[in-house]
C-alpha positions as CSV (number, residue, x, y, z in Angstrom):
1,M,25.2,102.1,186.2
2,Q,26.8,103.5,183.1
3,R,29.7,106.0,183.1
4,P,28.7,109.7,182.4
5,G,31.3,109.8,179.7
6,D,29.3,107.2,177.8
7,L,26.8,109.9,176.9
8,G,29.4,111.8,175.1
9,L,28.1,115.2,176.1
10,V,30.1,118.3,175.0
11,P,30.6,120.4,177.1
12,E,30.7,117.9,179.9
13,P,28.1,118.6,182.7
14,V,29.1,119.3,186.3
15,S,27.4,116.2,187.7
16,T,25.8,113.2,185.9
17,Q,24.3,109.9,187.0
18,V,23.4,107.3,184.4
19,P,21.5,104.4,186.1
20,G,20.9,102.7,182.8
21,G,18.0,102.1,180.6
22,S,16.1,104.5,178.2
23,V,12.7,105.9,177.6
24,L,10.8,106.6,174.4
25,L,8.8,109.8,173.8
26,A,5.8,109.0,171.7
27,D,4.1,111.0,169.0
28,G,1.7,113.5,170.6
29,A,3.7,113.8,173.8
30,G,2.9,117.0,175.7
31,V,5.6,119.6,176.4
32,G,4.9,122.1,179.2
33,A,6.9,125.1,180.3
34,D,6.9,128.0,182.7
35,P,6.2,131.1,180.7
36,V,9.7,132.4,181.4
37,L,11.2,129.3,179.8
38,R,8.9,128.9,176.8
39,P,11.4,130.2,174.2
40,A,13.8,127.4,175.0
41,A,11.1,124.7,175.2
42,R,9.6,125.9,171.9
43,W,13.0,125.7,170.2
44,W,13.6,122.2,171.6
45,R,10.2,121.0,170.5
46,R,10.6,122.3,167.0
47,V,14.0,120.8,166.2
48,T,13.0,117.6,167.8
49,E,9.8,117.4,165.8
50,D,11.8,118.0,162.6
51,A,14.5,115.4,163.4
52,F,12.2,112.6,164.5
53,G,9.0,113.2,162.5
54,L,6.9,113.7,165.6
55,D,4.3,116.1,166.9
56,L,5.1,117.3,170.3
57,V,2.1,119.2,171.7
58,P,2.3,122.3,173.9
59,S,0.3,121.5,177.0
60,A,-0.3,122.3,180.7
61,T,2.6,121.2,182.8
62,D,0.6,118.8,184.9
63,R,-0.4,116.9,181.7
64,S,3.0,116.9,180.0
65,S,5.6,114.3,179.4
66,V,8.3,116.9,179.2
67,V,8.3,119.9,181.7
68,F,10.5,123.0,181.8
69,A,10.2,124.5,185.3
70,L,11.9,127.3,187.1
71,A,14.3,126.4,190.0
72,P,15.6,129.5,191.8
73,D,18.0,127.4,193.9
74,L,20.2,126.7,190.9
75,A,23.2,128.9,189.9
76,A,22.7,131.5,187.2
77,G,22.5,129.8,183.8
78,G,22.2,126.4,185.5
79,Y,19.8,123.5,185.0
80,R,18.8,120.0,186.1
81,I,17.6,117.2,183.9
82,D,15.8,114.2,185.2
83,V,14.8,111.5,182.7
84,R,12.8,109.0,184.6
85,P,12.2,105.3,183.8
86,T,8.5,106.2,183.9
87,G,8.9,108.3,180.7
88,L,8.7,111.7,182.3
89,V,11.4,114.2,181.4
90,G,11.9,117.0,183.9
91,V,13.9,120.1,183.2
92,E,14.5,122.6,185.9
93,A,16.4,125.9,185.1
94,A,17.5,128.9,187.0
95,D,16.5,131.2,184.2
96,L,16.0,131.3,180.5
97,A,19.7,130.9,179.8
98,G,19.7,127.7,181.8
99,A,16.7,126.4,179.9
100,H,18.5,127.1,176.6
101,A,21.5,125.1,177.8
102,A,19.2,122.3,179.0
103,A,17.5,122.2,175.6
104,Q,20.9,121.8,173.9
105,T,21.8,119.0,176.3
106,L,18.4,117.2,175.6
107,R,19.2,117.4,171.9
108,Q,22.6,115.8,172.5
109,L,21.1,113.0,174.6
110,A,18.8,112.1,171.7
111,G,21.8,111.0,169.6
112,P,23.2,112.1,166.3
113,D,19.8,111.8,164.5
114,A,18.6,114.8,166.6
115,Y,20.9,117.0,164.4
116,R,19.2,116.0,161.1
117,R,16.4,118.2,159.6
118,S,14.1,115.4,158.8
119,G,13.7,111.8,159.9
120,T,11.4,109.3,161.6
121,G,11.6,108.2,165.2
122,P,11.9,106.8,167.6
123,L,12.9,109.6,170.0
124,E,14.9,107.7,172.7
125,L,16.5,109.4,175.7
126,P,18.7,107.6,178.3
127,V,17.6,107.6,181.9
128,V,19.7,110.2,183.5
129,R,20.0,112.7,186.3
130,M,22.3,115.7,185.9
131,T,23.0,119.0,187.4
132,D,24.9,121.6,185.4
133,H,25.9,125.2,185.3
134,P,28.4,127.4,183.4
135,R,31.9,128.2,184.7
136,F,31.9,131.6,182.9
137,E,29.1,134.0,182.0
138,W,30.8,135.1,178.7
139,R,31.4,132.1,176.5
140,G,32.0,133.7,173.2
141,V,33.1,133.2,169.6
142,L,34.0,136.0,167.1
143,L,33.0,135.6,163.5
144,D,34.8,137.9,161.0
145,V,32.4,138.7,158.2
146,A,34.4,141.8,157.1
147,R,37.3,140.1,155.4
148,H,35.1,137.6,153.6
149,F,31.4,138.3,153.6
150,L,29.3,135.4,154.8
151,P,25.7,135.2,153.5
152,K,23.0,135.6,156.1
153,H,21.9,131.9,156.0
154,D,25.5,130.9,156.8
155,V,25.6,133.3,159.7
156,L,22.4,131.7,161.1
157,R,23.9,128.3,160.7
158,F,27.0,129.4,162.6
159,I,24.7,130.6,165.4
160,D,23.1,127.2,165.6
161,L,26.5,125.6,165.9
162,A,27.7,128.0,168.6
163,A,24.5,127.5,170.6
164,A,24.9,123.7,170.2
165,H,28.1,124.0,172.2
166,R,26.5,126.2,174.8
167,L,28.3,129.3,173.7
168,N,26.2,132.4,174.4
169,V,28.0,135.3,172.8
170,L,28.6,135.9,169.1
171,Q,30.9,138.9,168.3
172,L,30.2,139.9,164.7
173,H,33.2,141.7,163.2
174,L,31.2,143.9,160.8
175,T,33.8,146.4,159.5
176,D,37.5,146.4,158.6
177,D,39.9,147.6,155.9
178,Q,38.6,145.0,153.5
179,G,34.9,145.6,153.8
180,W,32.0,147.3,155.5
181,R,29.1,144.9,156.1
182,M,26.3,146.9,157.9
183,Q,23.8,149.1,156.2
184,I,23.9,152.6,157.7
185,H,21.0,154.7,156.4
186,R,22.6,158.1,157.1
187,Y,25.8,157.1,155.2
188,P,24.8,155.0,152.2
189,E,28.3,155.0,150.7
190,L,29.5,152.8,153.5
191,T,27.9,149.9,151.7
192,R,27.5,151.3,148.2
193,T,31.3,151.7,148.0
194,G,32.8,150.2,151.2
195,A,31.2,146.8,151.0
196,W,33.0,145.8,147.8
197,R,36.6,145.3,146.7
198,H,37.8,144.5,143.2
199,E,39.9,141.4,144.2
200,S,41.4,139.6,147.2
201,T,44.8,138.3,148.2
202,V,45.0,134.5,148.2
203,G,47.1,133.3,151.1
204,T,49.8,135.4,152.7
205,W,50.2,139.0,151.3
206,R,53.9,138.2,151.0
207,T,53.4,136.3,147.8
208,G,51.5,139.1,146.1
209,S,49.0,136.6,144.7
210,K,45.7,138.2,143.8
211,D,42.6,136.3,142.5
212,G,41.2,139.1,140.2
213,R,37.7,138.3,141.5
214,P,35.5,141.1,142.9
215,H,34.2,140.3,146.4
216,G,31.6,141.9,148.7
217,G,28.2,142.0,150.3
218,F,26.5,143.5,153.3
219,Y,23.6,143.0,155.6
220,T,20.5,145.2,155.6
221,Q,19.4,146.4,159.0
222,D,16.4,144.0,158.6
223,D,18.9,141.2,158.0
224,L,20.7,142.0,161.2
225,R,17.5,142.3,163.2
226,E,16.7,138.8,162.0
227,I,20.1,137.5,163.0
228,V,19.7,139.1,166.4
229,G,16.3,137.6,166.9
230,Y,17.4,134.2,165.6
231,A,20.3,134.1,168.0
232,R,18.2,135.3,170.9
233,D,15.8,132.4,170.4
234,R,18.8,130.1,170.9
235,G,20.2,131.8,174.0
236,V,23.0,133.7,172.0
237,T,23.7,137.4,172.3
238,V,25.0,139.1,169.1
239,V,27.7,141.7,169.9
240,P,28.3,144.0,166.9
241,E,31.8,145.3,166.3
242,I,32.5,148.6,164.5
243,D,36.3,148.8,164.4
244,V,37.9,152.3,165.0
245,P,40.1,154.3,164.7
246,G,42.2,151.7,162.8
247,H,41.1,149.1,160.3
248,V,39.0,151.7,158.5
249,E,40.1,151.7,154.9
250,A,36.6,150.6,153.7
251,A,35.0,153.5,155.5
252,V,37.6,155.9,154.2
253,A,37.1,154.6,150.7
254,A,33.5,155.6,151.0
255,Y,34.1,158.9,152.8
256,P,37.7,160.1,152.2
257,E,37.3,163.1,154.5
258,L,37.4,160.6,157.4
259,G,41.0,159.5,156.7
260,T,44.3,161.1,157.6
261,R,45.4,161.4,154.0
262,K,42.1,162.8,152.7
263,H,42.4,161.2,149.3
264,R,40.1,158.7,147.7
265,S,41.3,155.1,147.4
266,A,39.8,151.7,146.9
267,V,38.8,149.3,149.5
268,R,41.9,147.3,150.7
269,T,42.5,144.1,148.8
270,T,45.3,142.6,151.0
271,W,45.7,141.6,154.6
272,G,48.0,142.8,157.3
273,I,47.7,146.1,159.2
274,S,47.1,149.4,157.4
275,Q,48.6,152.7,158.4
276,D,45.6,154.5,156.9
277,V,43.7,155.3,160.1
278,L,41.0,157.8,160.9
279,D,41.7,161.5,161.3
280,P,40.8,161.8,165.0
281,S,38.8,164.9,164.3
282,E,35.5,166.2,165.7
283,G,34.0,165.4,162.3
284,S,35.1,161.7,162.5
285,L,33.7,161.5,166.0
286,A,30.4,162.9,164.9
287,F,30.3,160.5,162.0
288,F,30.9,157.4,164.1
289,R,28.4,158.6,166.8
290,H,25.8,158.7,164.1
291,V,26.9,155.2,162.9
292,L,26.7,153.9,166.5
293,D,23.2,155.4,166.9
294,E,22.0,153.1,164.1
295,V,24.0,150.1,165.5
296,L,22.3,150.7,168.9
297,D,18.9,150.7,167.3
298,V,19.4,147.4,165.5
299,F,21.3,145.4,168.1
300,D,19.8,144.8,171.6
301,A,23.0,143.5,173.2
302,P,24.1,145.1,176.4
303,W,27.6,145.3,174.8
304,I,28.8,147.1,171.7
305,G,32.3,146.4,170.2
306,L,34.4,149.4,169.2
307,G,37.6,147.6,168.2
308,G,40.5,149.9,169.0
309,D,43.3,147.5,168.0
310,E,46.3,148.1,165.8
311,V,46.3,151.9,165.3
312,P,49.7,153.0,163.9
313,P,50.2,156.7,164.6
314,T,52.8,157.2,161.8
315,L,50.5,159.4,159.6
316,W,49.3,161.3,162.7
317,R,52.9,162.3,163.5
318,E,53.4,163.5,159.9
319,S,50.3,165.8,160.1
320,P,50.9,169.3,161.7
321,Q,47.1,169.7,162.1
322,I,46.8,166.4,164.1
323,V,49.9,167.2,166.2
324,E,48.3,170.6,167.0
325,R,45.1,168.8,167.9
326,A,46.8,166.5,170.4
327,G,48.3,169.6,172.0
328,A,45.0,171.4,172.1
329,L,43.4,168.4,173.9
330,G,46.2,168.4,176.5
331,L,47.8,165.1,175.3
332,F,51.5,165.5,176.0
333,G,54.3,163.0,176.3
334,P,57.1,162.9,178.9
335,D,59.0,165.4,176.9
336,S,56.1,168.0,177.2
337,R,55.5,167.8,173.4
338,P,52.1,166.8,171.9
339,D,51.8,163.0,171.8
340,V,49.6,162.0,168.9
341,A,49.7,158.3,170.0
342,Q,47.4,159.3,172.9
343,L,44.7,160.3,170.4
344,H,44.1,156.5,169.9
345,G,42.8,156.1,173.5
346,W,41.2,159.5,173.5
347,F,39.1,158.7,170.4
348,V,38.0,155.3,171.6
349,A,37.1,156.7,175.0
350,R,34.8,159.4,173.5
351,L,32.9,156.7,171.6
352,A,32.8,154.5,174.7
353,E,31.1,157.4,176.5
354,H,28.5,157.6,173.7
355,V,27.7,153.9,174.1
356,S,27.5,154.3,177.9
357,D,25.2,157.3,177.5
358,A,22.9,155.0,175.6
359,G,22.8,152.5,178.5
360,R,25.2,150.0,177.0
361,R,28.8,148.9,177.6
362,A,31.6,149.2,175.1
363,V,33.9,146.3,174.4
364,V,37.4,147.0,173.1
365,W,40.6,145.1,172.3
366,D,43.4,145.5,174.8
367,E,45.4,148.1,172.9
368,A,42.6,150.6,173.5
369,M,43.1,150.5,177.3
370,S,44.4,153.9,178.5
371,P,43.9,156.2,181.5
372,M,41.1,157.8,179.5
373,L,39.0,154.7,179.0
374,P,35.9,154.6,181.1
375,R,35.8,151.9,183.8
376,D,32.6,150.4,182.5
377,V,34.3,149.3,179.3
378,I,35.0,145.6,178.8
379,V,38.6,144.8,177.7
380,T,39.2,141.8,175.4
381,S,42.7,140.6,175.8
382,W,44.0,139.2,172.5
383,R,47.8,139.9,172.6
384,G,48.5,137.7,175.5
385,Y,47.7,136.9,179.1
386,A,49.5,139.8,180.8
387,Q,47.3,142.4,179.1
388,G,44.3,140.8,180.6
389,A,45.8,140.7,184.0
390,A,46.8,144.3,183.7
391,A,43.2,145.3,182.7
392,L,41.8,143.3,185.7
393,D,44.2,145.1,188.0
394,A,43.1,148.5,186.6
395,G,39.5,147.7,187.4
396,Y,38.2,146.6,184.0
397,D,36.0,143.5,183.4
398,V,37.9,141.3,181.0
399,V,37.3,138.6,178.4
400,M,40.4,136.5,177.7
401,A,41.0,135.7,174.0
402,P,44.8,135.3,173.5
403,E,45.9,134.6,170.0
404,Q,48.5,132.1,171.3
405,A,45.6,129.8,172.3
406,V,42.2,130.5,170.8
407,Y,42.6,132.0,167.3
408,L,40.9,129.3,165.3
409,D,42.1,130.5,161.9
410,H,45.6,129.5,163.1
411,R,46.7,126.1,161.6
412,A,45.3,123.0,163.3
413,G,48.1,120.6,162.4
414,E,51.4,120.1,160.8
415,H,50.0,117.9,158.0
416,P,51.9,118.7,154.8
417,A,48.5,119.4,153.0
418,E,47.2,121.8,155.7
419,P,45.3,124.4,153.7
420,I,46.9,127.9,153.9
421,P,48.8,127.2,157.2
422,V,49.1,130.5,159.1
423,G,49.8,131.5,162.7
424,F,50.6,129.2,165.6
425,L,50.1,125.5,165.6
426,R,46.9,125.0,167.7
427,T,45.6,121.4,167.7
428,V,42.4,120.3,169.3
429,E,44.5,119.3,172.4
430,D,46.1,122.7,172.5
431,V,42.8,124.5,172.5
432,Y,41.4,122.1,175.1
433,A,44.4,122.9,177.3
434,F,43.6,126.7,177.3
435,E,43.2,128.2,180.7
436,P,41.7,131.7,180.6
437,L,43.8,133.1,183.4
438,P,46.5,130.7,184.4
439,E,48.7,131.0,187.5
440,P,50.7,133.0,188.3
441,L,48.8,135.7,186.5
442,A,45.6,134.9,188.4
443,G,47.5,135.9,191.6
444,S,49.1,139.0,190.1
445,A,45.8,140.5,189.1
446,K,44.4,142.2,192.3
447,G,40.9,141.4,191.3
448,R,39.4,144.9,191.0
449,G,37.9,143.9,187.7
450,R,36.0,140.7,186.9
451,L,37.1,137.9,184.6
452,L,33.8,137.6,182.6
453,G,35.0,134.6,180.5
454,A,36.7,133.7,177.3
455,Q,36.3,134.0,173.6
456,A,37.6,132.1,170.5
457,Q,38.2,134.0,167.3
458,V,37.4,133.0,163.7
459,W,39.1,135.5,161.4
460,T,38.5,135.0,157.8
461,E,41.3,136.4,155.6
462,H,42.0,132.8,154.6
463,L,38.5,131.5,155.1
464,D,36.5,132.5,152.1
465,S,33.5,130.2,152.5
466,A,31.3,128.5,155.0
467,R,33.1,125.2,154.2
468,R,36.5,126.8,155.0
469,I,35.0,128.2,158.2
470,D,33.8,124.8,159.2
471,Y,37.2,123.3,158.6
472,A,39.0,125.9,160.8
473,T,36.5,126.1,163.5
474,F,35.6,122.5,164.2
475,P,36.2,120.4,166.2
476,R,38.5,122.9,168.0
477,L,35.5,125.0,169.0
478,A,34.1,122.0,170.9
479,G,37.3,121.9,173.0
480,F,37.1,125.6,173.7
481,A,33.4,125.4,174.6
482,E,34.2,122.8,177.3
483,V,36.9,125.1,178.8
484,A,34.4,128.0,179.0
485,W,31.5,125.9,180.4
486,S,32.8,123.0,182.5
487,P,34.5,123.3,185.9
488,R,38.2,124.0,185.9
489,A,40.4,120.9,185.5
490,D,43.9,119.9,184.5
491,R,43.4,119.7,180.7
492,T,47.0,119.8,179.7
493,Q,48.0,117.6,176.8
494,G,48.4,114.0,177.9
495,S,46.3,114.5,181.0
496,A,43.5,112.1,181.9
497,A,40.9,114.9,181.1
498,S,42.5,115.5,177.7
499,K,42.5,111.9,176.7
500,E,38.9,111.4,177.9
501,F,37.8,114.4,175.9
502,L,39.4,113.2,172.7
503,S,37.8,109.8,173.1
504,R,34.4,111.4,173.8
505,L,34.8,113.8,170.9
506,E,35.7,111.0,168.4
507,R,33.2,108.5,169.6
508,R,30.2,110.6,170.4
509,H,30.4,114.2,169.3
510,L,31.9,114.0,165.8
511,P,28.9,111.9,164.7
512,R,26.7,114.8,165.8
513,L,28.7,117.2,163.6
514,D,28.5,114.7,160.7
515,A,24.7,114.5,161.1
516,Y,24.4,118.3,161.0
517,G,26.6,118.5,157.9
518,V,29.7,120.2,159.4
519,E,32.8,119.8,157.2
520,Y,35.2,119.8,160.2
521,R,38.9,119.0,160.0
522,P,39.4,115.3,160.6
523,L,41.6,114.6,163.6
524,D,44.3,113.0,161.4
525,G,44.5,115.8,158.8
526,P,42.4,117.2,155.9
527,H,40.4,115.4,153.3
528,P,41.8,115.8,149.8
529,W,39.1,118.3,148.9
530,Q,39.9,120.4,152.0
531,T,43.4,121.1,150.9
532,R,44.5,124.3,149.0
533,P,47.5,123.2,146.9
534,G,49.9,126.0,145.9
535,V,48.5,128.6,148.2
536,Q,51.1,129.9,150.6
537,G,50.5,130.5,154.3
538,Y,52.7,132.1,156.9
539,P,53.3,129.7,159.8
540,R,54.6,131.2,163.1
541,D,56.7,129.4,165.7
542,L,55.1,129.8,169.1
543,A,58.1,128.5,171.0
544,A,60.5,130.9,169.3
545,E,58.2,133.9,169.8
546,T,57.6,132.9,173.4
547,A,61.4,132.8,173.9
548,V,61.6,136.4,172.7
549,G,58.5,138.0,174.4
550,G,57.4,135.5,177.0
551,W,54.2,133.5,176.9
552,A,52.1,135.8,179.0
553,G,53.3,139.1,177.6
554,M,53.5,138.3,173.9
555,G,51.9,141.1,171.8
556,G,51.0,139.4,168.5
557,W,53.5,140.1,165.8
558,R,55.0,143.1,167.7
559,D,58.5,141.8,168.0
560,D,60.0,144.9,166.5
561,G,58.7,147.3,169.2
562,G,55.5,148.3,167.5
563,V,53.6,149.0,164.3
564,E,54.8,152.6,164.3
565,N,58.3,151.3,163.4
566,L,57.1,150.1,160.0
567,P,58.3,152.0,156.9
568,A,55.7,154.6,155.9
569,G,53.3,153.2,153.3
570,G,54.7,149.7,153.4
571,P,52.8,146.5,154.2
572,A,52.4,145.6,157.8
573,P,53.4,142.3,159.3
574,E,50.7,139.8,159.2
575,T,48.9,137.9,161.9
576,P,46.3,135.4,160.7
577,E,43.6,137.9,161.5
578,G,45.8,140.8,160.6
579,D,44.9,142.2,163.9
580,G,43.3,141.4,167.2
C-alpha cells in the first residue's frame, strides 16, 4: 500500500487509502450525475476531455464509468472518492459544494497533464479511497483590481486557480482611491472619470517615482455577471467590495460633491492612505445606496463588502458642518462634544442596513466595528488577531485575515533580487504555519459569534500584471488553502507537517502549476526575469513591530496612535495594500 502523501494532493484530504495500482478511463466512458451535482460533473468532464483528448459521454448513472452521487451522511461540503480496480470511479458528495471539491481532487489525481488545455491520453487514475470535508466554510482570497486593473480573462484564470485549491470565496476589491472598476448605470462618471489615472507610482511612494503612463479599465455589468457565473460553475462565490467611507478618491474625482473638500481633483496616483474621505451626508448615503442597488442586481453572493477601513477623520474635524451633523445625530464623545470619528461607524452601519434589507449580509473590515454595526454583519479581521477575537466576543461572525500572516503581496523571501520587497517577510512556511484563531485568543473569545474561516489577500499596488500576481500569490496560496481546508495540525516551521507539505509541494504540486502556466516564485528565489531592479520597496520588520504592539493586537502601520495623527494633507504611512 502506498502512502497518501505520494499522491501529492493539495489541500491534503482528511482520510486517504492508496492500495496501489491504477485504472484507465477509455474514450467514450460514461459520466453520470445526480441532477444536483451535474454542474460539478460537467466541469470535470469538460476540462478532462480537453486535457486528454477524450470524449466523456453524459449517461445514466447505472451505465456510467464515473458516477457523482449524493450522500447525505457526509459533512457539509464533504465528499468521498472510490476509484476501484475494476475501473469504476465513484464520487459521493454531501452537496454541490462537495462535488466541486471532489472534481478538483479528481483532476489532481490525474497528474500534471490534467492542467493542460490540450493533449492526448491516457487518462490514468490511481486506485484510491478517500473521505474529505472542509475545516472552514469560508476559504477566501481577495483580489485587488482597483489599484491595478486586471483584464477579465485574467480574473477568470485567477478564479480557476483559486478553485483548483478548493477555495470557495473570491472577494473582488472593485473600488479604491486609485480606480473605480464597476460600471454603474446611474452614475456613468464613476467609470468615465474614476476608472482612469494619468500615471502610477512605481514601488514605494517614498521615492516619488512615477511612471508617466496612464492606467485604467473597468468591467461592464455584463462582464461581472460573466465572472459571477464562471465562478459559480467552479464552486466559487464572488463577493464584491465597494469601499466606503475611506478609499474613495476615484469616486470623488468623478463626483466632487461626495467629498469633504468639495473640489475636483484627479484620481489618486500614489499609494498609502488618503485623508480625502466621503462627506458623511445624506446625499452621500443616497448615492451609495443607489450604487449598492446595482451591485446587488449584478452579484448573487449572500455577502456584499462595504470596506470601512482606514478612515481618517481629520477633515471631518475641520468642517463645522460635519461637526454639527455629528451632534445632530447624537454622536458625542466622553467630553459631551460632538465626536466626528463616530460618523465612520454610523455611515457604514446605515449602508449595512440597506444590504440587510435586500436579504444579504454586509462584510466589513475590523475598523468598521462599532456599537452601531448590525449584528448580522461579518467582520474581516486584518489588523491582527485580537480584533477578530473582540468581534467574536461582541457576537459577530468573523473571517480571519491578519496582515501579519496572509497578505500575499508582502515579500516572500529575503533574496537580494526580491522584486519590490514590501511588508513583512512571509515565506511559504510562514503562511503554512498560519492558524486562524490561535490560543490563547480562542479561549478569550466567548464564542457568541462564529469563526467562519480565513482569507488571504492579494493587494496590487506593486503587482501590475497577471505575471506579477502569479509570482506573489503562488505557491503561498497553496499553503494557505491547506490551512483553510484540512484538519487543524501543528504546522509550525520545522514541524513534521511543514516538512511533509514542502516535500509534497515541490514533488507533486509545483508540476501542476507548471503545466497550467503559473509563473510562481521558485522556492529558492526569483528567476532573473521576475526581478525588478532599481524599484524600491518598503520592508517591515515583524519582530520589531510585534515587540511594540504585540502579535495579537498589532494594527497594521498604526504605531503612532492612529491615522488621525498624520499632518493634514501629507502622505499616509504605507502598508503593502495601503489599507486592510
